[in-house]
C-alpha positions as CSV (number, residue, x, y, z in Angstrom):
1,M,-34.9,27.6,-59.9
2,N,-32.7,26.3,-56.9
3,F,-30.4,28.8,-55.4
4,G,-29.4,26.7,-52.3
5,F,-26.3,25.1,-51.3
6,N,-25.7,21.4,-51.8
7,D,-25.4,18.9,-48.8
8,E,-21.3,19.3,-49.0
9,Q,-21.6,22.9,-48.8
10,E,-24.0,23.0,-46.1
11,L,-21.8,20.3,-44.2
12,L,-18.8,22.8,-44.7
13,R,-20.8,25.3,-43.1
14,S,-22.0,23.5,-40.3
15,T,-18.6,22.1,-39.5
16,A,-17.0,25.4,-39.8
17,R,-19.6,27.2,-37.4
18,K,-18.8,24.6,-34.8
19,F,-15.1,24.8,-35.4
20,F,-15.1,28.6,-34.8
21,D,-17.5,28.7,-31.9
22,N,-15.0,26.3,-30.2
23,E,-11.8,27.6,-31.2
24,C,-12.2,31.3,-31.9
25,P,-14.8,32.9,-29.5
26,S,-14.4,36.5,-29.2
27,T,-12.4,36.2,-26.3
28,T,-9.7,34.6,-28.6
29,V,-10.3,37.2,-31.3
30,R,-9.5,40.0,-28.5
31,A,-6.3,38.0,-27.6
32,L,-5.2,37.6,-31.2
33,M,-5.8,41.3,-31.7
34,E,-3.0,42.2,-29.3
35,D,-0.8,39.6,-30.8
36,S,1.5,41.1,-33.8
37,S,1.2,38.1,-35.7
38,G,-2.9,37.9,-35.4
39,M,-2.8,33.9,-35.4
40,T,-1.4,31.4,-33.0
41,P,0.6,28.3,-34.2
42,E,-2.1,26.3,-32.7
43,L,-5.2,27.5,-34.6
44,W,-3.0,28.0,-37.7
45,K,-2.2,23.9,-37.6
46,K,-5.9,23.1,-36.8
47,L,-7.0,25.4,-39.8
48,A,-4.5,23.4,-42.1
49,E,-5.8,19.9,-40.3
50,Q,-9.3,20.8,-41.4
51,G,-8.1,21.0,-44.9
52,W,-9.3,24.7,-45.3
53,L,-5.6,26.3,-46.1
54,G,-6.0,24.2,-49.5
55,L,-9.7,24.4,-50.0
56,I,-9.5,25.6,-53.7
57,A,-5.8,24.3,-54.2
58,P,-5.5,21.5,-57.0
59,E,-5.3,17.8,-55.3
60,E,-1.9,17.2,-56.6
61,H,-0.5,20.1,-54.5
62,G,-2.6,18.8,-51.4
63,G,-5.7,20.9,-51.9
64,M,-9.1,19.9,-52.3
65,A,-9.9,21.3,-55.7
66,L,-13.0,23.0,-54.7
67,G,-14.3,26.4,-56.0
68,I,-15.0,30.1,-54.9
69,V,-18.8,29.2,-54.0
70,D,-17.3,26.5,-51.6
71,L,-14.8,29.1,-50.2
72,V,-17.5,31.8,-49.8
73,V,-19.1,29.1,-47.5
74,L,-16.4,29.1,-45.0
75,L,-15.5,32.8,-45.5
76,E,-19.2,33.5,-44.5
77,E,-18.5,31.6,-41.2
78,M,-15.2,33.3,-40.7
79,G,-16.8,36.6,-40.8
80,R,-19.5,35.6,-38.6
81,A,-16.5,34.9,-35.8
82,V,-14.3,37.8,-36.8
83,V,-11.5,35.5,-37.5
84,P,-8.2,37.3,-37.2
85,G,-4.8,36.1,-39.1
86,P,-3.4,35.5,-42.4
87,F,-6.0,32.9,-43.8
88,F,-7.0,35.5,-46.3
89,S,-3.8,36.6,-47.3
90,T,-2.4,33.0,-47.7
91,V,-5.5,31.4,-49.6
92,L,-7.2,34.5,-51.5
93,L,-4.3,36.5,-52.2
94,G,-0.8,34.7,-52.5
95,G,-2.1,31.6,-53.0
96,L,-4.7,32.5,-55.6
97,A,-2.0,34.8,-57.5
98,L,0.1,31.4,-57.8
99,L,-2.8,29.2,-58.9
100,E,-3.4,32.1,-61.6
101,A,0.0,33.1,-62.7
102,G,2.7,30.7,-61.2
103,S,4.8,28.3,-63.2
104,D,4.6,24.5,-62.8
105,A,7.6,24.7,-60.6
106,Q,6.6,27.6,-58.6
107,K,3.2,25.8,-57.6
108,K,5.0,22.5,-57.0
109,T,7.5,24.2,-54.6
110,W,4.9,26.7,-52.8
111,L,1.4,25.4,-52.8
112,P,1.9,22.4,-51.0
113,K,3.7,24.2,-48.3
114,L,0.8,26.9,-48.0
115,C,-1.9,24.0,-48.0
116,S,0.0,22.0,-45.1
117,G,0.4,25.5,-43.3
118,E,4.1,25.0,-43.4
119,A,4.2,28.5,-45.4
120,R,2.3,31.7,-45.5
121,A,1.8,34.0,-48.7
122,T,0.3,37.1,-49.8
123,L,0.1,39.7,-52.6
124,A,1.6,43.3,-52.8
125,W,0.1,45.6,-55.5
126,M,-1.3,48.5,-54.0
127,E,1.3,51.8,-53.6
128,P,1.3,55.1,-51.9
129,S,-1.0,56.4,-54.9
130,A,-3.8,53.9,-53.4
131,E,-5.0,53.6,-57.4
132,M,-6.7,50.4,-57.7
133,G,-6.2,50.1,-61.3
134,A,-3.2,49.0,-63.3
135,A,-2.2,52.7,-63.7
136,G,-1.2,52.7,-59.8
137,I,1.4,50.0,-60.4
138,T,4.5,51.9,-60.6
139,L,7.6,50.1,-58.7
140,Q,10.1,49.3,-61.0
141,A,11.5,45.6,-62.1
142,A,14.6,46.2,-64.0
143,A,16.3,43.6,-66.2
144,K,19.7,42.5,-64.8
145,G,21.2,40.0,-66.8
146,P,19.2,36.8,-66.8
147,G,17.3,38.3,-63.5
148,F,15.5,41.4,-62.3
149,T,16.3,44.3,-59.7
150,L,13.0,45.5,-58.0
151,S,12.7,49.0,-56.4
152,G,9.7,50.7,-54.8
153,T,7.3,50.6,-52.0
154,K,3.9,48.6,-51.3
155,L,1.3,49.7,-49.1
156,F,-1.5,47.7,-47.4
157,V,-0.1,44.5,-47.9
158,H,-1.9,42.2,-45.6
159,D,0.1,40.1,-43.3
160,A,3.6,40.6,-45.2
161,H,5.1,40.6,-41.5
162,T,4.3,37.0,-41.1
163,A,4.4,35.7,-45.0
164,D,7.4,33.3,-46.3
165,V,6.5,34.7,-49.8
166,I,5.1,37.7,-51.4
167,V,3.9,38.1,-54.9
168,V,5.1,41.4,-56.0
169,A,3.5,43.3,-58.9
170,A,5.9,45.6,-60.7
171,R,6.4,47.3,-63.9
172,T,8.9,45.6,-66.5
173,A,7.9,48.2,-69.3
174,S,5.7,51.4,-70.1
175,G,3.4,52.2,-72.7
176,Q,0.2,53.8,-73.5
177,N,-1.9,51.0,-72.1
178,P,-0.9,51.2,-68.3
179,E,-2.2,47.0,-68.2
180,E,0.7,46.3,-70.5
181,G,4.2,45.8,-68.8
182,I,3.0,44.7,-65.5
183,S,4.9,41.5,-64.2
184,L,4.3,39.5,-61.0
185,F,7.3,38.2,-59.0
186,L,7.4,35.5,-56.3
187,V,9.9,37.4,-53.6
188,P,10.7,35.4,-50.5
189,T,10.5,37.4,-47.3
190,G,14.2,36.8,-46.3
191,T,15.6,38.3,-49.7
192,P,18.1,41.0,-49.0
193,G,16.8,44.4,-49.6
194,L,13.2,43.7,-48.9
195,T,11.8,45.5,-45.6
196,V,8.5,44.9,-43.8
197,T,6.7,47.7,-41.6
198,L,3.5,46.8,-39.8
199,L,1.1,49.7,-40.1
200,P,-1.3,51.0,-37.1
201,T,-5.0,49.9,-38.2
202,M,-8.2,50.8,-37.0
203,D,-9.5,47.2,-37.0
204,Q,-6.9,45.1,-35.4
205,T,-8.0,42.0,-36.6
206,R,-6.3,42.9,-40.0
207,K,-2.8,43.4,-40.1
208,L,-1.4,45.5,-42.8
209,C,2.2,46.2,-44.1
210,E,4.3,48.6,-45.9
211,V,6.7,46.8,-48.0
212,T,9.8,48.3,-49.4
213,L,12.2,47.0,-52.0
214,T,15.7,48.5,-52.3
215,N,17.5,47.1,-55.2
216,V,16.1,43.8,-54.5
217,S,17.7,41.1,-56.7
218,L,15.9,38.1,-58.3
219,A,16.6,35.3,-60.6
220,G,15.2,35.1,-63.8
221,D,12.7,32.2,-62.4
222,A,11.0,34.5,-60.0
223,I,9.2,35.9,-62.6
224,M,5.4,34.4,-62.8
225,G,4.2,33.8,-66.2
226,A,5.4,35.9,-69.2
227,P,7.1,39.2,-68.7
228,G,4.8,42.1,-69.1
229,A,1.5,39.9,-68.8
230,G,0.7,40.1,-65.2
231,W,-2.2,42.3,-65.1
232,K,-4.8,40.0,-66.3
233,P,-4.1,37.2,-63.9
234,L,-3.7,40.0,-61.2
235,A,-7.0,41.3,-61.7
236,R,-8.6,37.9,-61.7
237,V,-7.0,37.4,-58.3
238,I,-8.3,40.6,-57.0
239,D,-11.9,40.0,-58.1
240,R,-12.0,36.8,-56.6
241,A,-10.4,37.8,-53.3
242,T,-13.2,40.7,-53.4
243,V,-15.9,38.1,-53.7
244,G,-14.3,36.6,-50.6
245,L,-14.1,39.7,-48.7
246,C,-17.8,40.2,-49.2
247,A,-18.7,36.5,-48.1
248,E,-16.9,37.7,-44.9
249,M,-18.7,40.8,-44.7
250,C,-22.1,38.8,-45.0
251,G,-21.3,36.5,-42.2
252,G,-20.2,39.5,-40.0
253,A,-23.6,41.3,-41.1
254,Q,-25.4,38.1,-40.3
255,K,-24.1,37.9,-36.9
256,V,-24.9,41.6,-35.8
257,L,-28.4,41.1,-36.9
258,D,-28.7,37.9,-34.9
259,M,-27.2,39.5,-31.9
260,T,-29.3,42.7,-32.2
261,V,-32.7,40.7,-32.6
262,E,-31.9,38.8,-29.7
263,Y,-31.1,41.7,-27.6
264,A,-34.7,43.6,-28.6
265,K,-36.4,40.2,-27.2
266,I,-34.8,40.4,-23.8
267,R,-34.4,43.9,-23.4
268,Q,-37.1,45.6,-21.2
269,A,-38.3,49.0,-21.9
270,F,-41.6,50.6,-20.2
271,G,-42.5,47.2,-19.3
272,R,-42.2,45.4,-22.5
273,P,-39.4,44.3,-24.9
274,I,-38.0,46.8,-27.1
275,G,-38.5,44.6,-30.1
276,S,-42.1,45.2,-29.4
277,Y,-42.1,48.6,-30.7
278,Q,-42.5,49.4,-34.3
279,G,-39.7,51.7,-34.6
280,V,-37.2,48.9,-33.4
281,K,-39.2,46.3,-35.7
282,H,-38.7,48.5,-38.7
283,R,-35.0,48.9,-38.1
284,A,-34.5,45.3,-37.7
285,A,-36.2,44.5,-40.7
286,D,-34.2,47.0,-42.9
287,M,-31.2,45.3,-41.3
288,L,-32.4,42.1,-42.6
289,V,-33.2,43.4,-46.1
290,D,-29.6,44.6,-46.1
291,V,-28.1,40.9,-44.9
292,E,-30.4,38.8,-47.5
293,N,-29.5,41.3,-50.5
294,S,-25.8,41.0,-49.6
295,K,-25.8,37.2,-49.5
296,S,-27.6,37.1,-52.8
297,I,-25.6,39.5,-54.8
298,T,-22.3,37.8,-53.1
299,Y,-23.5,34.1,-54.0
300,Y,-24.3,35.5,-57.7
301,A,-20.7,36.9,-57.9
302,A,-19.2,33.7,-56.5
303,W,-21.0,31.8,-59.1
304,A,-20.1,33.9,-62.1
305,M,-16.1,33.8,-61.2
306,D,-16.4,29.9,-60.8
307,E,-18.4,29.8,-64.3
308,G,-15.9,32.3,-66.0
309,V,-19.1,34.1,-67.4
310,P,-18.3,37.5,-69.3
311,E,-20.2,39.3,-66.3
312,G,-18.0,38.1,-63.8
313,P,-16.2,41.3,-63.2
314,L,-19.5,43.4,-63.4
315,A,-20.9,41.0,-60.7
316,V,-17.8,41.6,-58.5
317,S,-17.9,45.1,-58.5
318,M,-22.0,45.2,-57.9
319,A,-21.5,42.9,-54.7
320,K,-18.6,45.2,-53.3
321,A,-20.3,48.2,-53.8
322,Y,-23.8,47.0,-52.2
323,V,-22.1,44.9,-49.3
324,S,-19.4,47.6,-48.5
325,D,-22.5,50.0,-47.7
326,A,-24.7,47.5,-46.4
327,Y,-22.3,46.0,-43.7
328,R,-21.7,49.5,-42.5
329,R,-25.3,50.3,-42.0
330,V,-26.1,46.7,-40.2
331,S,-23.4,47.1,-38.0
332,G,-24.0,50.9,-37.1
333,A,-27.9,50.0,-36.7
334,G,-26.6,46.9,-34.3
335,I,-24.8,49.2,-31.9
336,Q,-27.6,52.0,-32.1
337,L,-30.5,49.5,-31.2
338,H,-28.3,48.1,-28.3
339,G,-28.1,51.7,-26.9
340,G,-25.1,52.4,-24.3
341,I,-24.0,48.7,-24.3
342,G,-23.4,48.6,-27.8
343,F,-21.0,51.5,-27.4
344,T,-18.6,49.8,-24.8
345,W,-15.6,48.0,-25.1
346,E,-16.6,45.0,-23.2
347,H,-19.4,44.5,-26.0
348,D,-18.3,42.4,-29.2
349,L,-20.4,44.9,-31.7
350,H,-17.1,47.1,-31.8
351,L,-15.3,44.1,-33.4
352,Y,-18.0,44.0,-36.1
353,F,-18.0,47.7,-36.6
354,K,-14.4,48.2,-37.2
355,R,-14.2,45.0,-39.6
356,A,-17.1,46.8,-41.5
357,K,-15.2,50.0,-41.8
358,G,-11.9,48.4,-42.6
359,S,-13.4,46.0,-45.4
360,E,-15.6,48.8,-46.9
361,F,-12.3,50.4,-48.0
362,T,-10.5,47.3,-48.7
363,F,-10.1,46.3,-52.6
364,G,-11.9,49.5,-53.4
365,D,-15.1,51.2,-51.8
366,A,-18.6,51.8,-52.8
367,T,-17.7,54.6,-55.0
368,W,-14.8,52.9,-56.8
369,H,-17.0,50.0,-57.8
370,R,-19.9,52.0,-58.7
371,E,-17.8,53.9,-61.1
372,R,-16.3,50.4,-62.3
373,V,-20.0,49.5,-62.9
374,A,-20.8,52.2,-65.0
375,Q,-17.5,51.8,-67.1
376,L,-18.5,48.0,-67.4
377,V,-22.0,48.8,-68.7
378,N,-20.7,51.5,-71.1
379,L,-22.1,54.6,-69.4
C-alpha cells in the first residue's frame, strides 16, 4: 500500500520550502512578531501570487480546487518556517466557513477577494467559558425585522484585528440539544458596534483577539445557511482547521529534530560529538518516533476529511491528541539537547517551543480530544 504523496504534491512541497526559506527566514519571523499585523503587504501579495490563498477554493472563485491533503503539504512547510500572519485564519477558518455554509451570493462576493489577497477573513466561535462544544456558544442573535441584532463577546479570535470580515457563531434559538439553534453570520469588521481588541500571547507569531459585539445590526442576507443549522458546518470547519494545525505542528517538530541532529553532530564534548553518546542518540530516536507518528496520524486525518468517511471526526481528535503532546515533547527535548544555547533568545528553538505550547491548546488540548475519542467510540 502506497502512503506517499503524488508528484504534484511533492512539487508543492519543494516549491513551498524554497519559497519560505527565501521569503520568511527566522529574521523575518522575528520582525513580524513585533508587527501587530503579523504580515507585510509584500509577503501577503506573494502568497496570493503563488495561488496558496485559494488552494482549496473552487476554480470559479479563483481557487485551485485542491483538497485538505494538499493543504497539509503546504502547512507542514509553513510550520517548518514558523510563518506568522493571517494565512491560517483566512484560508482554514473564515474561508472554510464560507465554503461550508456560505450562500452562492456570499461566496461570489468574498471568495475571489480572499483568493486574490484583497481581503482577509476569520472565524469567531469561542467565548469566555472556553467551552469547545456547541454549549459554549451563547452570544445572542435576536431577530429584528428581516435582519438580526448580535450582542456578546468572542475570545481567542485569530487575526480579527486585520480581518475584513468575521464569521460569527451565534445562538438564534435555545433547546435541550445545544447543537440546535446555532447560526453563522458574516460580519464585516467595519460594522457599527463591533469592537476588536488585540490580546497578549505567549507565541507572538499568532495574533489573537477579543471581539465584542454590542447591538450589532445585520441585514437578513448576513446569515449563512438556514437559521439554527450552523453547528454541523461549523464543526466540519473546526475539524478541518484542526487537521491543518496538526500539519503545521508536524512541520515544526521536523525542523526541531533536524536542528537538533545537526547540532549533535558538530557539538563536541570530551573530545567527541555529543551525538555519539548513547543518551543523546536515544533521545533523538524518541524525537524521530514522535515526528513520524505525528505525520502518519495527521495524513490519515487529512485523508479522512477529504473522503468524508464516517470516522473522520475520530481521526481528527486522535491526531490532535497525539500531535499536541508530541510537538511539546520534541521541542522541549530539542532545547535540552542543545544545552545552554537552546535557552537563549538568539537561538530559534524558542520560536518552535512557543508555537508548540500555543498550538497545544488551540482547538482543544490533548485531554479534551482524548475525551472526544472516548465518546466517539462509545466508552
